[in-house]
C-alpha positions in Angstrom: 17.6 -15.1 16.0 14.0 -14.2 14.7 14.1 -13.3 11.0 10.6 -11.9 10.9 11.7 -7.8 11.1 13.8 -8.7 8.2 10.9 -10.4 6.2 9.0 -7.6 6.7 9.9 -5.2 3.8 9.8 -8.0 1.3 6.3 -9.2 2.4 5.2 -5.2 2.1 6.6 -5.0 -1.6 5.1 -8.4 -2.4 1.7 -7.2 -1.3 2.1 -4.2 -3.2 3.2 -6.0 -6.5 0.4 -8.1 -6.2 -2.3 -5.6 -5.0 -4.7 -4.7 -8.2 -4.0 -1.3 -9.8 -7.8 -0.2 -9.0 -7.6 -1.2 -5.5 -4.5 0.5 -5.1 -5.5 3.8 -6.7 -9.1 3.8 -4.8 -6.9 3.8 -1.6 -4.5 6.5 -2.9 -7.3 8.5 -4.0 -8.9 8.4 -0.2 -5.6 9.4 1.2 -5.6 12.4 -1.6 -9.2 13.3 -0.5 -8.0 13.1 3.4 -5.0 15.0 2.7 -7.1 18.0 1.0 -9.4 18.3 4.0 -6.6 18.5 6.5 -4.7 21.0 4.0 -7.8 23.4 4.1 -7.7 23.9 7.8 -3.7 24.4 7.7 -3.6 28.7 8.4 -0.1 29.4 7.0 0.1 29.1 3.0 3.6 28.2 3.1 3.2 25.6 5.6 0.2 24.4 3.3 2.2 24.3 0.1 5.2 22.4 1.7 3.0 19.8 3.2 1.0 19.4 -0.5 4.4 19.0 -2.2 5.7 16.4 0.3 2.1 14.6 0.2 2.4 14.6 -3.8 5.9 13.6 -3.8 4.6 10.8 -1.6 1.7 9.6 -3.7 4.1 9.5 -6.9 6.7 7.5 -5.1 4.1 5.2 -4.6 2.7 5.1 -7.8 6.4 4.5 -9.3 7.4 1.8 -6.4 4.5 -0.1 -7.7 5.0 0.4 -11.3 8.6 -0.7 -10.8 8.2 -3.7 -8.8 6.0 -5.0 -12.1 8.4 -4.2 -14.7 9.4 -7.5 -15.7 5.8 -8.3 -16.6 5.4 -5.1 -18.4 8.5 -5.9 -20.3 7.6 -9.4 -21.1 4.2 -7.7 -22.4 5.8 -5.5 -24.4 8.5 -8.2 -26.0 5.2 -10.6 -27.0 3.6 -7.4 -28.8 6.6 -7.2 -30.8 6.9 -11.3 -31.5 3.4 -11.0 -32.4 4.1 -8.4 -35.3 2.0 -5.8 -33.8 2.6 -2.0 -34.4 4.7 0.6 -32.1 1.1 1.9 -30.7 0.1 -1.5 -29.5 3.4 -1.9 -28.2 3.5 1.3 -26.3 -0.2 0.7 -25.2 1.4 -2.4 -23.4 3.3 -0.1 -21.0 0.1 0.7 -19.0 -1.2 -1.6 -16.5 -3.4 -3.9 -18.1 -6.3 -3.4 -15.4 -6.0 0.3 -15.9 -5.9 0.0 -19.7 -9.1 -2.5 -19.4 -11.0 0.0 -17.6 -10.1 3.2 -19.5 -11.7 1.4 -22.7 -14.6 0.0 -20.9 -15.1 3.5 -19.6 -14.9 5.1 -23.4 -17.2 2.3 -24.6 -20.1 3.1 -22.1 -19.8 6.7 -22.7 -20.3 6.2 -26.5 -23.1 4.1 -25.7 -24.9 7.3 -23.9 -24.3 9.1 -27.0 -25.9 6.2 -29.1 -28.2 5.2 -26.7 -31.4 7.1 -28.3 -30.9 5.5 -32.1 -29.8 1.8 -30.7 -32.6 1.3 -28.1 -34.8 -1.3 -28.2 -38.4 -0.9 -28.3 -39.4 -3.8 -26.4 -37.5 -4.9 -23.0 -39.2 -7.9 -22.8 -36.6 -11.0 -23.1 -36.9 -13.0 -26.4 -36.9 -16.8 -26.3 -33.7 -18.0 -24.8 -32.8 -14.5 -23.5 -32.0 -14.2 -19.8 -33.3 -11.4 -17.8 -31.2 -9.4 -15.2 -33.0 -6.2 -14.6 -36.9 -7.3 -13.9 -35.8 -8.0 -10.0 -32.8 -6.2 -9.7 -32.2 -3.2 -7.4 -30.4 -1.6 -10.1 -33.1 0.9 -11.5 -33.8 2.1 -8.0 -30.1 2.7 -7.0 -29.7 4.2 -10.2 -32.7 6.8 -9.8 -31.1 7.5 -6.3 -27.5 8.2 -7.6 -29.0 10.5 -10.5 -30.8 12.3 -7.4 -27.6 12.6 -5.8 -25.8 14.0 -8.7 -28.4 16.6 -9.3 -28.2 18.0 -5.8 -24.5 17.3 -5.7 -23.2 20.3 -7.8 -25.3 23.3 -5.5 -24.7 21.5 -2.4 -21.0 21.2 -3.2 -20.9 24.9 -4.2 -22.3 25.9 -0.9 -19.8 24.1 0.9 -17.0 25.1 -1.1 -17.9 29.1 -0.2 -17.5 28.1 3.3 -14.4 26.8 3.2 -11.0 29.4 3.6 -9.6 28.9 -0.2 -8.5 31.0 -2.8 -11.2 32.2 -5.4 -9.4 31.1 -8.1 -8.9 27.6 -6.5 -12.5 27.3 -5.7 -13.6 28.0 -9.3 -11.5 25.4 -10.6 -12.8 23.0 -8.2 -16.3 23.7 -8.8 -15.3 23.2 -12.3 -13.8 19.8 -11.6 -16.8 18.8 -9.8 -19.2 19.6 -12.5 -17.2 18.1 -14.8 -17.2 14.7 -12.8 -20.9 15.1 -12.6 -21.5 15.6 -16.1 -19.3 12.6 -17.1 -20.5 10.2 -14.1 -24.4 10.9 -15.5 -23.2 10.3 -18.8 -22.0 6.6 -17.8 -24.7 5.9 -15.8 -26.8 6.5 -18.6 -24.6 4.6 -21.1 -24.3 1.5 -18.6 -27.9 1.5 -18.4 -28.8 1.4 -22.2 -26.5 -1.3 -22.9 -27.6 -3.6 -20.0 -31.0 -3.1 -21.8 -30.0 -3.8 -25.0 -27.9 -6.9 -24.2 -28.6 -10.0 -22.2 -27.5 -13.4 -21.2 -28.7 -16.2 -23.9 -28.9 -20.0 -24.2 -28.3 -21.0 -27.7 -27.0 -24.4 -28.8 -23.4 -24.0 -28.4 -23.6 -22.8 -24.7 -24.5 -19.8 -22.5 -23.5 -16.4 -24.1 -22.8 -14.3 -21.5 -23.9 -10.6 -22.0 -23.8 -8.0 -19.4 -24.2 -4.5 -21.1 -20.4 -3.4 -21.9 -19.3 -5.2 -18.6 -18.6 -9.0 -19.5 -19.5 -10.9 -22.5 -18.2 -14.3 -23.5 -19.8 -18.2 -24.0 -19.5 -20.9 -21.6 -19.8 -24.1 -23.4 -22.1 -26.6 -22.0 -19.5 -29.3 -21.5 -17.4 -26.8 -19.7 -20.2 -26.6 -16.9 -19.7 -28.8 -14.1 -22.6 -28.1 -11.7 -25.1 -24.8 -11.3 -26.3 -23.9 -7.8 -29.1 -21.3 -7.1 -27.7 -19.4 -3.5 -29.8 -19.1 -0.6 -30.3 -16.0 1.1 -27.4 -17.0 3.8 -25.1 -17.9 1.0 -25.8 -14.7 -0.7 -25.0 -12.8 2.5 -21.6 -15.0 3.0 -20.4 -14.5 -0.4 -17.4 -12.1 -0.5 -16.8 -10.4 -3.7 -13.8 -11.3 -5.6 -11.1 -8.8 -6.8 -12.4 -6.9 -9.9 -10.2 -8.1 -12.8 -8.0 -10.8 -11.2 -8.4 -14.1 -9.4 -10.4 -17.7 -10.3 -13.9 -16.2 -9.3 -16.0 -13.5 -11.4 -19.4 -11.7 -10.2 -21.5 -11.2 -13.1 -24.2 -8.8 -11.9 -25.6 -5.1 -12.5 -25.5 -4.5 -8.8 -27.1 -6.9 -6.5 -25.5 -9.9 -4.9 -25.3 -13.0 -7.2 -28.3 -15.5 -6.5 -26.4 -18.3 -9.3 -23.5 -19.9 -9.4 -21.7 -21.9 -12.1 -19.1 -24.4 -11.4 -16.6 -24.9 -14.4 -14.7 -27.8 -15.2 -11.0 -27.6 -15.7 -10.1 -27.1 -19.0 -13.6 -26.5 -20.5 -14.2 -24.4 -23.6 -14.7 -21.0 -22.1 -13.9 -17.4 -23.4 -15.2 -14.5 -21.3 -14.0 -10.8 -21.3 -14.4 -9.0 -18.4 -14.3 -4.8 -18.6 -12.4 -5.5 -22.2 -9.9 -7.8 -20.5 -9.8 -11.7 -21.2 -10.3 -13.9 -18.4 -8.4 -17.0 -17.8 -8.4 -19.5 -15.2 -11.9 -19.2 -14.0 -13.3 -21.8 -12.0 -16.8 -20.2 -10.6 -19.1 -17.7 -12.1 -21.0 -15.9 -9.9 -24.6 -14.5 -12.0 -27.3 -12.5 -10.6 -30.4 -13.2 -12.8 -34.2 -12.4 -12.2 -35.2 -16.0 -12.0 -32.6 -18.4 -10.9 -35.1 -21.7 -10.6 -35.8 -20.9 -14.2 -32.4 -20.4 -15.3 -31.0 -23.5 -13.6 -33.8 -25.6 -14.9 -33.0 -24.4 -18.6 -29.3 -25.0 -18.1 -29.5 -28.7 -16.5 -31.7 -29.5 -19.3 -29.3 -28.2 -21.7 -26.7 -30.5 -19.8 -28.6 -33.5 -19.6 -29.0 -33.1 -23.3 -25.4 -32.9 -23.9 -24.6 -35.9 -21.8 -27.6 -37.7 -23.1 
């Protein structure tokens, strides 16, 4: 007798447990938005309220199920925090999924960077000796300007769209306020991200390659931990698949563009990389975007030759 149907629930639960929280919540958010569009066109208020309640309960059930599946790992983090002598607040912080906690810390840092941007702005954006530029040929500035234009027009456009929907006036007002707050927070985060990208750059020094991509990624890769440096061709860049944001053995280090430089790491090499405020371990390949990958490869190859010579 085929046991495949019996294995399907276990496979679904395993897939849910292993799914990154960021991807999981993105899918939930997409479902909420789609459901909201459907609810708007339900004529009867009673039916609309019932469907809304069912959808909210289903969403909370999915989140609770994923959290329950990860409870053994959560309990292990709390116990490790107690063994390390950390305080109660630190122990309670371990109850949150590490991905979400790291992402929240990253967003908070970017928001603070926006407020401090004027005081800490560099007067000269030209890279100094040993620094690696990432913005000179990047599409990041252009895309940033387009996003700001979209944010500037999003509020009046959404106002006009919401006026034509059959909604309660108080609910419409709350939705207007939420959209305005989201647009303002998005603009502040974009400004903070831009400011930190301009202030902090990768750098080659005597110890290794210092990774510094704004508030996103930081750390040091010792030269003896680098096995190979390769410039990616256009076809290789197109074929490259983005790895998960905060898990896995590969890491993209790019402001926006597809990486053009790959660094293969030696197993057990000296490596300390923090991505979105989370310490990354078990990395095998770093994919970087730099303005001049050939020049960076030559510099790294020269340092590696000097180290082995």
